[in-house]
C-alpha positions as CSV (number, residue, x, y, z in Angstrom):
1,M,94.1,93.1,95.5
2,K,92.4,95.4,93.0
3,L,93.9,97.4,90.1
4,G,93.3,101.1,89.9
5,V,94.8,104.2,88.2
6,I,95.1,107.9,88.7
7,P,93.0,109.4,85.8
8,D,95.1,112.6,85.7
9,C,98.0,110.4,84.4
10,F,96.2,109.9,81.1
11,R,96.4,113.7,80.5
12,R,92.9,113.7,79.1
13,G,89.6,115.2,80.4
14,L,88.0,113.4,83.3
15,D,85.2,111.7,81.4
16,E,87.6,110.4,78.8
17,S,90.0,109.3,81.5
18,L,87.3,107.4,83.4
19,A,86.3,105.6,80.2
20,L,90.0,104.8,79.5
21,A,90.4,103.4,83.0
22,A,87.3,101.2,82.5
23,S,88.5,100.0,79.1
24,L,91.8,98.8,80.7
25,G,89.8,96.8,83.3
26,A,90.5,99.1,86.2
27,E,88.3,98.6,89.3
28,G,89.0,102.0,90.8
29,V,90.5,105.4,90.4
30,Q,92.3,107.9,92.7
31,I,91.2,111.4,91.8
32,Y,93.0,114.7,92.6
33,A,90.9,116.9,94.8
34,V,92.9,120.0,95.5
35,S,91.9,122.3,92.6
36,G,89.8,122.3,89.4
37,E,86.6,120.5,88.9
38,I,86.9,118.0,91.7
39,C,87.8,120.0,94.8
40,P,85.8,121.0,98.0
41,E,85.0,124.6,97.0
42,N,83.7,123.5,93.6
43,M,81.6,120.5,94.6
44,T,78.0,120.8,95.5
45,P,75.5,118.0,96.5
46,V,74.4,117.9,92.9
47,S,78.0,117.6,91.5
48,V,78.9,115.0,94.2
49,A,75.9,112.9,93.0
50,A,76.9,113.4,89.4
51,L,80.5,112.2,90.0
52,R,79.3,109.2,91.8
53,E,77.0,108.4,88.9
54,R,79.9,108.9,86.4
55,L,81.9,106.4,88.4
56,R,79.0,103.9,88.6
57,E,78.4,104.1,84.8
58,N,82.1,103.1,84.3
59,R,81.9,100.4,87.0
60,L,84.6,102.2,88.9
61,T,85.2,102.6,92.7
62,L,86.8,105.7,94.1
63,S,89.9,104.2,95.7
64,A,91.0,107.5,97.2
65,L,91.2,111.2,96.8
66,C,94.6,112.8,96.4
67,G,94.8,115.8,98.8
68,D,98.4,116.7,98.2
69,L,98.6,120.5,98.7
70,G,102.1,120.7,97.2
71,G,104.9,123.0,98.4
72,H,106.6,121.9,101.6
73,G,103.6,120.0,103.0
74,F,103.1,120.8,106.6
75,E,106.7,121.8,107.3
76,I,106.0,125.6,107.7
77,A,104.0,126.2,110.9
78,K,102.6,129.5,109.9
79,E,101.0,128.0,106.7
80,N,99.5,125.1,108.5
81,P,96.2,126.5,109.7
82,A,95.1,127.1,106.1
83,R,96.5,123.7,105.1
84,I,94.7,122.0,107.9
85,E,91.4,123.5,107.0
86,K,91.8,122.6,103.3
87,T,92.8,119.0,104.2
88,K,89.7,118.7,106.5
89,A,87.5,119.9,103.6
90,I,89.0,117.2,101.3
91,I,88.4,114.6,104.0
92,D,84.8,115.8,104.2
93,L,84.5,115.5,100.4
94,A,86.0,112.0,100.5
95,A,83.3,110.9,102.9
96,E,80.6,112.4,100.7
97,L,81.9,110.6,97.7
98,G,82.1,107.3,99.5
99,T,85.8,106.7,99.7
100,H,87.7,106.1,103.0
101,V,91.2,107.3,101.9
102,V,92.8,110.7,101.3
103,T,96.4,110.6,100.3
104,T,98.9,113.4,100.7
105,H,102.6,114.3,101.0
106,V,103.3,115.9,104.3
107,G,106.9,117.1,103.7
108,V,110.1,115.5,105.0
109,I,109.7,114.0,108.5
110,R,112.9,114.8,110.5
111,K,114.4,112.0,112.5
112,D,114.8,114.1,115.6
113,R,111.5,114.0,117.5
114,N,112.4,117.4,119.1
115,D,113.0,119.1,115.7
116,P,110.5,122.1,115.6
117,I,109.6,121.3,112.0
118,R,108.7,117.8,112.9
119,R,106.7,119.0,115.9
120,A,104.7,121.4,113.7
121,M,104.1,118.6,111.2
122,L,102.9,116.2,113.9
123,E,100.6,118.8,115.4
124,A,99.0,119.5,112.1
125,I,98.7,115.9,110.9
126,T,97.3,114.8,114.3
127,E,94.6,117.4,114.1
128,C,93.7,116.3,110.5
129,G,93.8,112.6,111.7
130,R,91.3,113.3,114.5
131,H,89.0,114.9,112.0
132,A,89.4,112.0,109.6
133,V,88.3,109.5,112.3
134,T,85.0,111.4,112.7
135,K,84.4,110.9,109.0
136,G,85.5,107.2,108.7
137,V,88.4,108.3,106.6
138,T,92.2,107.7,106.8
139,L,94.7,110.4,105.9
140,A,97.4,108.4,104.1
141,I,100.9,109.8,104.1
142,E,102.8,108.8,100.9
143,T,106.1,107.2,101.3
144,G,109.3,108.6,99.9
145,P,111.0,111.4,101.7
146,E,112.1,109.6,104.9
147,P,112.9,106.0,105.9
148,A,110.0,103.8,106.7
149,C,111.2,103.5,110.4
150,V,110.9,107.3,110.8
151,L,107.5,107.3,109.2
152,R,106.3,104.6,111.5
153,E,107.6,106.4,114.6
154,F,105.7,109.5,113.4
155,L,102.5,107.5,112.8
156,E,102.7,106.1,116.3
157,E,102.8,109.6,117.7
158,T,99.5,110.6,116.0
159,E,96.1,109.9,117.6
160,G,94.5,107.9,114.9
161,G,93.0,108.5,111.4
162,V,96.5,108.6,109.8
163,G,97.9,105.8,107.7
164,V,100.2,105.1,104.7
165,N,99.9,105.3,100.9
166,L,102.8,103.0,100.0
167,D,104.6,104.2,96.8
168,P,107.5,101.8,96.2
169,A,109.2,103.9,93.5
170,N,109.5,106.9,95.8
171,L,111.5,104.7,98.2
172,V,113.7,103.3,95.5
173,M,114.3,106.6,93.8
174,V,114.8,108.9,96.8
175,T,115.9,107.1,99.9
176,G,117.2,103.9,98.3
177,E,115.1,101.9,100.6
178,D,113.8,98.4,99.9
179,P,110.0,98.6,99.4
180,V,109.6,95.0,100.7
181,A,111.2,95.9,104.0
182,A,109.0,99.1,104.1
183,V,105.8,97.1,103.6
184,R,106.7,94.7,106.4
185,L,107.6,97.6,108.8
186,L,104.5,99.7,108.0
187,G,102.1,96.8,107.8
188,A,98.7,97.6,109.1
189,Y,99.1,101.3,108.5
190,I,99.0,100.7,104.7
191,V,95.6,101.7,103.4
192,H,96.4,102.5,99.7
193,T,99.3,101.8,97.4
194,H,100.8,103.0,94.1
195,V,102.2,101.0,91.2
196,K,105.2,103.1,90.0
197,D,108.8,102.2,89.1
198,G,112.1,104.1,88.8
199,V,115.8,104.2,89.4
200,M,118.0,106.3,91.6
201,L,120.7,108.1,89.6
202,K,122.7,109.4,92.5
203,Q,122.3,109.3,96.3
204,T,121.4,112.7,97.8
205,D,119.7,114.2,100.8
206,P,115.9,113.8,100.4
207,L,115.6,117.3,101.8
208,I,117.3,118.6,98.6
209,V,115.1,116.5,96.4
210,Y,111.8,117.5,98.0
211,D,112.7,121.1,98.3
212,S,113.3,121.0,94.5
213,F,109.9,119.5,94.1
214,A,108.3,122.1,96.4
215,R,109.7,124.9,94.4
216,G,109.4,123.6,90.9
217,G,107.2,120.6,90.7
218,I,107.9,117.2,89.1
219,E,109.8,118.9,86.2
220,A,112.3,120.3,88.7
221,L,112.8,116.8,90.2
222,N,113.5,115.2,86.8
223,V,115.9,117.8,85.5
224,A,117.8,117.5,88.8
225,D,119.2,114.1,87.7
226,Y,118.6,112.6,91.1
227,F,116.3,109.8,89.8
228,R,114.3,108.7,86.8
229,E,110.8,107.3,86.8
230,T,110.5,104.4,84.4
231,P,107.7,102.2,83.0
232,V,106.6,99.6,85.5
233,G,108.9,96.6,85.4
234,E,111.8,98.6,84.0
235,G,113.1,100.1,87.2
236,N,114.5,98.8,90.5
237,V,111.2,97.9,92.2
238,D,111.0,94.1,92.6
239,F,107.3,93.9,92.0
240,P,106.8,90.2,92.6
241,A,108.5,90.5,96.0
242,Y,106.6,93.7,96.7
243,L,103.2,92.2,96.0
244,E,104.1,89.1,98.0
245,A,105.0,91.3,101.0
246,L,101.7,93.1,100.7
247,R,100.0,89.7,100.8
248,E,102.0,88.8,103.9
249,V,100.9,91.8,105.8
250,G,97.2,91.2,104.9
251,Y,96.8,94.1,102.4
252,D,93.9,93.5,100.1
253,G,93.2,97.0,98.8
254,F,94.1,98.9,95.6
255,L,97.2,98.8,93.5
256,T,96.9,102.2,91.8
257,V,99.0,102.8,88.8
258,E,100.7,106.2,88.7
259,R,102.7,107.4,85.6
260,E,103.9,111.0,86.1
261,T,106.3,111.1,83.1
262,G,106.8,109.5,79.7
263,E,105.7,110.4,76.2
264,D,102.8,107.9,76.0
265,P,101.2,107.5,79.4
266,V,98.3,105.5,78.1
267,A,100.6,102.8,76.7
268,D,102.7,102.8,79.8
269,I,99.6,102.4,82.0
270,R,98.4,99.6,79.9
271,L,101.8,97.9,80.2
272,A,101.6,98.3,83.9
273,F,98.2,96.7,84.1
274,D,99.4,93.7,82.0
275,R,102.5,93.2,84.1
276,V,100.8,93.5,87.4
277,R,98.1,91.0,86.4
278,A,100.8,88.6,85.4
279,W,102.7,89.0,88.7
280,L,99.5,88.6,90.7
281,I,98.9,85.3,88.9
282,R,102.5,84.1,89.0
283,P,104.0,85.9,92.1
284,T,107.2,84.0,92.1
285,E,108.2,84.7,88.6
């Protein structure tokens, strides 16, 4: 498995963040591609080539683009045509940049297969997945809002091109689910992973948590006192067991460090790299 990082987590400019990632020994980066410098409407063939060169100069691979459109994901049917087109454009950009993964949050998948919100989500994601297949890309749904069994059922109803971005902290913090069990259940669908840790402060309905996120962003989630993100190794994710489970299902892709909170993200990311390297060498400790 390879270590990566989300450059935005450094809270610096992209060039400085790429250099920081390289200095930490990262092999790849996952870049946000919804707005700003790196997004479909602002990228030209010249800027695509320039970004590929910036990555090459830092000896970094583009592990994935993050195409998370925010809000309620694909839960609101009337908003989905525009969201589908934007997602397709991000998938096209991923192919141009040479990565095979676009990650996203889709909303909260309802357990009831006949729920109209779930049906709207399935229709939208299936269309995006069909487009992804034509580009050699997988649209990877990030874990968190629903149990892994519900996510797997949803994936089985799509028509290809849809996989999983496994974030163990989201499972621990929101659903209270064991990331090891989730890895074993989702198995071959996993195409990208995050390295993030946290603790659940109180059990609650994920619909409440993700509605809070949709309305107010990550700050709204943190002040809600539902959970707390922690430095890697200081929360409730059993990383040695998690990494071993990934090995068991044959995953050999990126372990991408994500640090969304904290006063010193550079130090926290460095700590995460050090700890993950140690766990990879001594998985039973």
